N, C-alpha and C positions, 0 to 999 in steps of 0.2 A: 584580680580580685575587685569586688565592688564594695564601696563604702556603705555601711549600714545607714539606712534612712532614719532620720530623727523624726519623732512625733512632734508636730507643730500645732498649737491651738490657734484656730482661725476664727476671728470674731464674726458674728453674723453680718451678712451683706448690709452695707449702709451704716454700720455701727462705728463709732469712734474707737479705734483700738486702744487708745489711752484710757478709756473709761470702762474696759472690760473688768468685771469683778473677779477678785482672786481671794482665796482662803475665806477668812471671816469678814473681809472688808465690806461685804454686801449688807451687813446689818447696820453700818454707821449712818447711811443716809436715812433709813426709816427712823432711827433714834433721833436724829437731828430734826426731821420734819414733824415728828410727833410733838416735840417740845415747841418748835416754831409755830406750828399750826394752832396749838392750844393758846399760845400767847397772842398771836395775831387776832384770832377770833375774840379773845377776851378784851383786847384793846378796842376793837371795833364795837363790841357790845357795850362796853362802859362809855365809850365816847358818844355813842348814840343817845344814851341816857342824858349825858351832860349837854350835848348840843341841843336836844329837845328842851331841856330845862332852860337853857339860855334863850332859845327862841320864844319861850313862854314867859320870860321875865323872872325865872326862879334862880336864885343863887345856888351854886353847887360847888363841891370840891371833888375833883376827879381822882380816883385811885386806880390801881392796876386791876383790881377785881371787885370794885364797888364804887358807888357815888353817894356822897353825903349831900342831902338836899335840905334847903331851908324852906320848909313847907308852911311856915306860919301864915303866909298870905296867899297860898295856893288853893284854888278851888278843887272840887272833886274831879272835874273833867281834866284839868291841867295835870293833876297827880296821876290820873289813869294814863294819859298820853305819855308822860315821862316813863311810867312803869313798863308800858308795852313796847316802847321804842327799841330797847335792847334786844329782846327776843325776836322781834320782827326783822331787825337788821341781821341777826344771826341766821334767820331763815333765808333771807335774801342772799346773803353771802354763800351759805351752804348750798342753796339751790343753784346759784350761778356756777359755782365750782363743780357741782355734780353734772350740770348740763354741759359744761366745757370738757369735763373728764370723759364723757361718753364719746367725744370726737377726738380726744387726744390721749387715749389710754395707752397707746403704744409709743408715745413720745417721752422725752425726758421729763416733761412737766407733769406727766400722768401721776406719778407717785405723790408729789406735793398736793395735787388736786384731790386725791383720795383723802388725805388727812385733813385738808382744809374743808372739804365738804362734810366729812364725818364730824368734825368739831362744830361747824356752823349749825348743821341740822340737829346735832345732839344737844347743843345749848338751847335751841328753841324747844324741842320736845322734852328735854330734861326739865326745863322750867315749867312746861305744861304738866308734866308728871307730878310736880310738887305743888300744883295749884291748890290742893286741899291742905297744905302744910306750911311751906315757907317759899320764899323766892319772889321773882317779879310778878308772875301770874297770880300768886297768892295775895300779894299786896294789892294788885288791881282788883281781885275778887272782893277783898275787904272794902276797898274804896267804893266799889259799885254795889256792895251789899248783895252779892250773888248768893243764892240758896246753897246749902251744903250739897244737895243732890247734883247740882250743876258742877260744883267744884270737884266732886268725886268722879263724875263722868269725864271731866277734863283730865283728871289724874290717870284714869284708866286708858284713855285715848293716847295720852302722852307716853305711858309705859309701853303699850303695844307698838307704837310708832318707833320708839327708841330701840326696842328689841329688834324690830325689822331692819332698821337702818344699820345697826352694828353688825347684824348677821350678814347683810349685804357687803359691808366694809370688809368683813373677814373673808368672804368669798372672793372679793376683788384682790385683796392683799395676797391671798394664796397664789394668785397668778404671777405675782412679782417675785416669789421665792425662786432661787436658782433651780433649774430643771433636775440637777443631780441630787437635790436635797429631798429627803423623805418628808412625809406630811408632818410628823411631830417636830423634827428638826427645823423645818421651814416655818412652822407656826411659832416655835420658840424664838427664832431669829427675827421674824417679820412682825410679830405681834407682842409676844411676852416681854422681850427685852426692851423694845421701844416704849412700851407702856410703863414698865418699872423704872427705867433710867430716865425716860422723858418726864414722867411725873415728878420724880425726885429733883430733876433739874428745874422744873417750873416752881416747885416749892422753894428751892434754894434761892432762885433769882428774885423771888418775891419777899424774901426776908427783910425786916421782921414782920411776921404775920401772926394773927391769933390762932389758937388751936382749932377753931372752927374751920378756918381756911384749909388746914392740913387734912382734917376729917373729910371735908367736901372733895378735895382732890383725890383722896384715897378711895372715896365712894365712886367717883367718876372712873378711876382706874379699874376698880373691880367690875364695872359694867362692861369692860372690854373682854371679859370672859365670854360674852356672847359672840364677839368677833372671833375669838379663838375657836369656838364651836363651829361657827360658820366656815372657817378655814379648814378645820379637820374633816368636815363632811363633804368638802369640795375637791374634786379632782383637778389637777393642773391640766390645762388644755393644750400644753406644749407650744402655744404661740409665744414668740419671744416678747417679753416685756422689757428685759434688759434695763439699761440706764440706771443701775444702782450704784455706780461709782460716784463718789463725791465730786461736786463741781463748785467752782468759786461762788456761783450765785446762791448755792445752798448755804454756805457759810455767811455770806453777806446778809441774807434774809434772816437767819437765826440771830446774828449779832445785832442787827438793827432792832429786831423784835425785843431782844433782851435789854438793849439800851433804853428803848421807850418804856418798857416795864419799870426799869430802875428809876426813870424820871417820874413815873406816876406813883411809885411806892410812897413817896413823901407827901403826895397830894398836890394837885394843881388847881388853884382857885379859878372858877369860871363864873364871872359876875356879869350880868346883863347891863 
């Protein structure tokens, strides 16, 4: 008699067998990086405001999602430079991560790069979208006395760009969902859960915060519906993206980002 052969799951060639995803574990890394990428980009964005203010001789207090400036002795040009520094930094970070992702999409660093580029680019174009209302570009527009037509044109450009970026993000994230997952299940795990849990985590880590902060994070989360649509209309191309098992570097990045945010919550004086 012959022994019955057992079915063995073999990881893809070149993959680390200790990192092969099982059951629902594949959703944990996207949740972690959604929150971490949001915090990392916010830290860099606000630090850019504060560093620029320092360089221009303006006193500032750095917070996790804002910077209080002493503008009593600041001219129009100085105020404009400080205002635009944050969005431009976000654009540079997002663009660099996107450029790197194009060459590393099949590696372990691919997933973090998707989220880092998404939040960096979204912060820039989200600010541009609000140019006619509130935010960094709105403040710069007021300082420079830009005409309403120019501000509404910037808002339209920002909105269309933001939609295009999040649609692209959804298409990319769809490729990271496990091959055996259907489209709806994959989108729920790779986009919906990270958005909901990641946003809640960011709000919690930033406590205490004003109600406006919570409303802003909720509005940002709702914009990820576009990413969900992009994922739903995209077919998985069957190329292995893998690497969804949690790694120690993921935890280190998230913990460090959270600790920096907690330090910034109470305010850090930046005096020239």
